[in-house]
C-alpha positions in Angstrom: -18.9 28.3 -21.2 -19.0 26.5 -24.7 -16.8 25.1 -27.4 -13.8 27.8 -26.7 -15.4 30.6 -25.8 -13.5 32.6 -22.9 -10.2 31.6 -24.2 -7.3 33.2 -26.6 -4.3 32.2 -29.1 -1.7 30.7 -26.4 0.1 33.5 -24.6 2.6 31.0 -22.6 4.1 28.5 -25.1 3.9 25.4 -24.3 5.1 21.7 -26.0 2.1 20.4 -27.8 3.6 17.3 -29.2 5.0 16.5 -25.9 1.7 17.1 -24.1 -0.4 14.6 -27.1 2.6 12.1 -26.1 2.2 12.4 -22.6 -1.4 12.6 -22.0 -2.3 9.2 -24.4 -0.6 7.6 -22.2 -2.3 9.0 -19.1 -5.8 9.0 -20.4 -8.4 6.4 -21.5 -9.7 7.5 -24.9 -7.8 10.2 -25.3 -7.0 10.8 -29.5 -4.7 13.0 -30.8 -4.0 15.4 -32.6 -4.2 18.2 -29.5 -5.7 21.9 -30.2 -4.7 24.0 -27.2 -6.2 27.5 -26.7 -5.4 29.5 -23.3 -8.4 31.4 -21.2 -8.7 34.6 -20.3 -8.7 34.2 -16.8 -6.0 32.5 -14.9 -4.0 35.7 -12.8 -2.0 32.9 -11.2 -1.9 29.8 -12.9 -1.6 29.9 -16.8 -5.3 27.7 -17.7 -5.8 25.8 -21.3 -8.5 24.4 -23.3 -7.7 20.9 -24.6 -9.8 19.1 -27.5 -8.6 15.8 -29.0 -9.4 14.6 -32.4 -12.8 12.8 -29.9 -13.9 16.4 -29.6 -13.5 15.6 -25.9 -12.3 18.9 -24.1 -10.2 19.2 -20.8 -8.8 21.8 -18.8 -5.0 21.7 -18.0 -3.4 24.2 -14.9 0.4 24.8 -14.4 2.5 26.5 -12.7 3.6 29.7 -14.4 7.5 29.5 -16.0 10.6 31.3 -13.9 11.7 31.3 -10.4 8.5 31.7 -8.2 8.3 34.4 -5.9 6.7 32.4 -3.2 7.9 28.4 -2.5 4.4 27.8 -1.4 2.4 30.0 -4.4 0.8 28.5 -7.4 0.2 25.5 -5.8 -1.4 23.0 -8.4 -0.1 20.2 -6.7 -2.9 20.8 -3.7 -5.4 22.2 -5.8 -5.4 18.9 -7.9 -5.4 16.7 -4.2 -8.5 18.8 -2.7 -10.2 18.4 -5.9 -9.5 14.6 -6.0 -10.5 14.3 -2.5 -13.7 16.0 -2.6 -14.6 14.7 -6.2 -14.3 11.1 -4.2 -15.7 11.4 -1.2 -18.0 14.4 -1.0 -21.4 16.1 -2.3 -19.5 19.5 -2.9 -19.5 20.2 -6.9 -16.1 20.3 -8.1 -14.4 18.6 -12.1 -13.3 15.5 -12.0 -9.4 15.5 -11.8 -8.0 12.8 -13.9 -3.9 13.5 -13.5 -1.3 15.0 -11.6 2.1 15.6 -13.8 5.3 16.6 -11.6 7.6 15.6 -14.4 8.9 19.4 -15.4 10.1 17.6 -18.6 6.6 17.6 -20.2 5.8 21.3 -19.7 8.7 22.8 -17.8 6.5 23.1 -14.1 4.2 20.8 -12.7 0.4 20.8 -14.1 -3.2 18.7 -13.7 -5.6 18.0 -15.7 -9.2 17.6 -15.1 -12.7 17.3 -17.2 -14.1 20.5 -18.9 -17.8 21.6 -17.4 -20.4 22.9 -19.5 -21.7 25.6 -18.0 -22.0 29.6 -17.3 -19.6 31.7 -15.6 -21.0 35.0 -14.1 -18.5 37.6 -14.0 -20.9 40.6 -12.6 -22.1 39.5 -9.7 -25.6 41.1 -10.4 -26.7 38.6 -12.8 -28.1 41.0 -15.1 -28.4 38.3 -18.1 -30.7 36.2 -15.8 -34.6 37.0 -14.4 -35.0 38.1 -10.8 -36.1 34.5 -9.5 -33.1 33.2 -11.4 -30.5 35.6 -10.0 -32.2 34.7 -6.5 -31.5 31.2 -6.9 -28.4 31.5 -8.3 -27.1 33.2 -5.3 -28.7 31.1 -3.1 -27.1 28.1 -4.8 -23.4 29.7 -4.1 -24.2 30.2 -0.2 -25.5 26.0 -0.3 -22.8 25.1 -2.1 -20.1 27.1 0.3 -22.1 25.5 3.6 -21.6 22.0 1.9 -18.4 23.0 1.4 -17.7 23.9 5.0 -19.2 20.6 6.2 -17.1 18.4 5.0 -15.0 16.1 7.5 -11.5 17.1 6.0 -10.2 14.3 8.2 -12.6 11.4 6.8 -11.5 12.7 3.1 -7.9 12.7 4.0 -6.9 16.0 3.9 -6.3 16.2 8.1 -2.5 17.6 7.0 -3.7 19.5 4.3 -3.3 22.9 6.8 -2.9 23.6 10.7 -5.9 23.2 12.8 -5.6 26.3 14.3 -4.8 30.2 14.1 -5.4 30.6 10.4 -6.2 34.3 10.4 -2.9 34.9 12.6 -0.9 32.9 10.0 -2.7 34.2 6.6 -1.6 37.5 8.3 2.6 37.2 9.0 2.5 35.2 5.3 0.7 37.6 3.9 2.9 40.3 5.4 6.1 39.0 4.5 5.0 38.2 0.4 3.9 41.6 0.5 7.1 43.4 1.8 8.7 41.3 -1.3 6.2 41.8 -3.9 6.6 45.6 -3.0 10.0 45.6 -3.9 10.4 44.3 -7.1 11.2 46.4 -9.8 10.7 46.7 -13.3 12.9 46.7 -16.1 13.1 50.3 -16.3 13.8 49.9 -12.0 10.8 51.1 -10.6 9.2 49.8 -7.8 6.2 47.7 -7.5 5.8 49.8 -3.9 3.8 48.7 -0.5 0.1 48.7 0.5 -0.6 52.3 2.2 -0.9 51.9 6.5 -0.1 47.8 6.4 1.0 48.8 9.6 -2.1 50.1 10.9 -4.2 47.3 9.6 -2.0 44.8 11.2 -2.5 45.8 14.7 -6.6 46.1 14.4 -6.4 42.7 13.5 -4.0 41.8 16.2 -7.0 43.6 18.7 -10.1 42.4 17.1 -9.4 38.9 15.8 -12.0 36.7 16.1 -12.2 33.2 17.6 -10.5 30.6 15.7 -13.1 27.7 13.5 -12.0 25.2 11.0 -13.1 24.0 8.0 -11.6 23.2 4.4 -11.2 26.6 3.0 -11.9 27.3 -0.5 -9.6 30.2 0.0 -10.8 32.4 -3.7 -14.2 31.6 -2.8 -16.5 34.0 -5.4 -18.7 34.3 -7.9 -17.1 33.8 -11.0 -14.9 31.2 -9.9 -18.5 29.2 -9.5 -19.6 27.3 -12.8 -23.4 27.6 -13.1 -25.6 24.9 -15.5 -26.3 25.8 -18.6 -29.9 26.5 -18.1 -30.6 25.5 -14.7 -29.6 28.5 -11.6 -27.6 25.9 -9.2 -23.7 25.2 -9.0 -22.2 22.6 -11.0 -18.8 23.5 -10.2 -16.4 24.9 -7.7 -13.3 26.2 -9.7 -9.5 27.4 -8.8 -8.6 25.9 -5.3 -4.6 27.2 -5.6 -5.2 28.5 -2.3 -7.4 26.1 -0.2 -6.1 24.9 3.0 -7.7 24.2 6.3 -8.5 27.3 8.0 -11.4 29.8 9.2 -14.7 29.1 7.3 -16.0 32.8 7.4 -12.9 33.5 5.2 -15.0 32.3 2.6 -18.3 33.6 3.1 -16.4 37.1 3.3 -14.9 36.7 0.3 -17.6 35.9 -1.5 -19.4 38.7 -0.5 -16.7 41.3 -0.7 -18.8 43.2 -3.4 -21.2 44.1 -1.1 -18.8 46.4 0.6 -16.9 47.9 -1.8 -17.0 51.4 -4.4 -18.0 51.7 -7.9 -14.5 52.1 -9.4 -13.1 52.9 -6.3 -14.2 56.3 -6.6 -15.5 58.3 -3.6 -18.9 57.2 -3.8 -19.5 54.1 -2.2 -22.0 51.1 -4.4 -23.4 50.2 -0.8 -25.1 47.5 -2.5 -26.8 46.6 0.9 -28.3 49.8 1.2 -29.5 49.6 -2.9 -33.3 49.1 -1.8 -34.2 47.6 -5.8 -31.3 45.2 -5.8 -32.0 42.6 -8.0 -30.2 39.9 -5.8 -30.3 39.3 -2.6 -28.6 41.7 0.0 -25.6 41.1 1.6 -27.5 40.0 5.1 -30.0 37.5 3.7 -27.0 35.9 2.4 -25.7 36.0 5.8 -28.7 34.7 7.4 -29.1 32.0 5.3 -25.4 30.6 5.3 -25.9 31.2 8.9 -29.1 28.7 9.1 -26.9 26.5 6.5 -24.8 26.2 8.7 -26.2 26.0 12.1 -24.7 29.2 13.2 -25.5 32.2 15.2 -26.9 35.1 13.7 -25.9 37.8 13.2 -22.2 37.0 13.0 -20.1 38.3 15.4 -17.4 40.5 14.5 -17.5 39.8 11.1 -16.5 43.0 9.6 -13.3 41.6 10.9 -13.4 39.3 7.8 -14.4 42.1 5.3 -11.5 43.9 6.0 -9.1 41.0 6.1 -9.9 39.6 2.7 -9.6 43.3 1.6 -5.9 42.7 2.8 -5.6 39.5 1.1 -7.5 40.6 -2.1 -4.7 43.8 -2.1 -1.8 41.4 -1.8 -2.9 39.4 -4.5 -3.1 42.2 -6.8 -0.2 43.4 -5.4 1.6 40.0 -6.2 -0.1 40.2 -10.3 1.7 43.8 -10.3 5.1 42.2 -9.0 4.8 39.2 -11.7 4.1 42.0 -14.3 7.3 43.4 -13.4 9.1 40.2 -13.5 7.5 39.1 -16.9 5.9 36.2 -15.3 2.1 37.5 -16.0 -0.2 35.2 -17.8 -3.7 36.7 -18.0 -4.9 39.1 -20.8 -6.3 41.3 -18.1 -3.5 41.4 -15.7 -2.4 44.7 -16.3 -6.3 45.7 -15.0 -6.1 43.3 -11.8 -2.6 45.1 -11.0 -3.5 48.3 -10.7 -6.4 47.3 -8.1 -3.7 47.0 -5.1 -3.3 50.0 -3.4 -7.6 51.3 -4.0 -8.4 47.6 -2.5 -6.4 47.9 0.2 -7.6 51.7 1.0 -11.6 50.4 1.1 -10.2 48.1 3.1 -8.7 50.9 5.6 -11.9 52.7 4.8 -14.1 50.2 6.4 -11.5 49.5 9.3 -11.5 53.3 10.5 -15.2 53.4 10.2 -15.7 50.3 12.3 -13.3 51.5 15.0 -12.6 48.9 18.0 -15.2 45.7 17.3 -18.0 45.9 19.6 -19.9 42.5 20.7 -22.5 42.7 18.3 -20.3 44.3 15.1 -21.2 46.8 13.0 -21.9 44.9 9.3 
């Protein structure tokens, strides 16, 4: 990601003059005038690339305008807090944060500013632009980064009250069901509802019957390849982005989220990609990555009931993409690709249901 690559003209307007004056008082060596571009990514929180006259680049993330569907959504304040704690106290690679602004008079909603990391973001998990050796090393680095995060003593770095220390999955399911119910009833200007998730009650019953034991670490909440910045030329992670959903919770939720693509379908057609079944896959297999994570995290392999975590990830992604559809209906979408993502919520839920139905009641050793 170099210069203004991956950005567009500003889609959700901000007051550049007011922002200029504010940053001048908060960031040393900041020099106006300010140029602002908006990143194409950022389904939830509008994200901007800032250039000052020194050609220094910064990244700004803010809450979207208007009333929000959830009081806990779009939590840029939490993002700032976890980035600040990790950056000052751990070896987890994160961008440096400069400031958090909770004064709505500046940009209308709270925002924070962090450093711009020069590097590469990969949207295709196969990493086809790289050599096979570098593909493997990039994936190994992603797993190593995740293991580092989960090894952090969150109490020691001031995040003891960043989330509750038990009941992560049960709380998440209650919250997601509540949010999904609200989102399903949102109507667009033509009176059309977003619509519900299919077989939601069946999935919740399966979760209650097969829930895994509690574990507690810092969790990123959306740990996936395109939320990682890799070194410009070397196959290693130099930064983890998008901490909006981070909390104290179950570490396997992050691992399952990272590996979701290994259990999906190509364009949600009838034919499974089944990446873990393809012999000439140009990246490590899901099982190899799970074993590597277990080695680095000093846990038993294979992971007991890991399919519970995979199905949970599909359910959560279904609710998240349903939320994008709800924001479109309310004219609050902030991404150029929002409409494409909004169409994913029912197929995503259906894929989770397929895995759930295939697994049935989980055996002691699991099936994945």
